[in-house]
C-alpha positions, 0 to 999 in steps of 0.5 A: 655377222653372217657367221654368227647366224650360221653358227646359230643355225648349225646349233639348232640343227645339231640340237634337233638332230640329237633330240630326234636321235634320242627319241628313236633310241628311247623307243627301245626302252621298256616303259611298260615296266614303269607305267601301267599304260605306256601309251598314256599321255603322261608316259609319252610326255615323260618320254618326250622330256627324257628325249629332250634332256638327253638330246640337249646334253648330247648336242652340248657335247657335240657342239663343244667338241666342234668348238674345241677342235676348231680352236686347236689350230691356234695352238700351232700357229706361229705368231 
């Protein structure tokens, strides 16, 4: 039961870290070419939503890879 809780906590931190990384990386995107006012609340909301979507996708990849790499050990066990 404790392992399930730790896996959930690990997933939360990985997802939040990937969203934060996406937010930082999106700072380099020139939103002023898309919006007239790139600092408006609507532009910031779009920026946040894009960061959440990208972070969620990246975290999904990282967590899947973590699970797959942990499952490979069962391939080489004699049994």
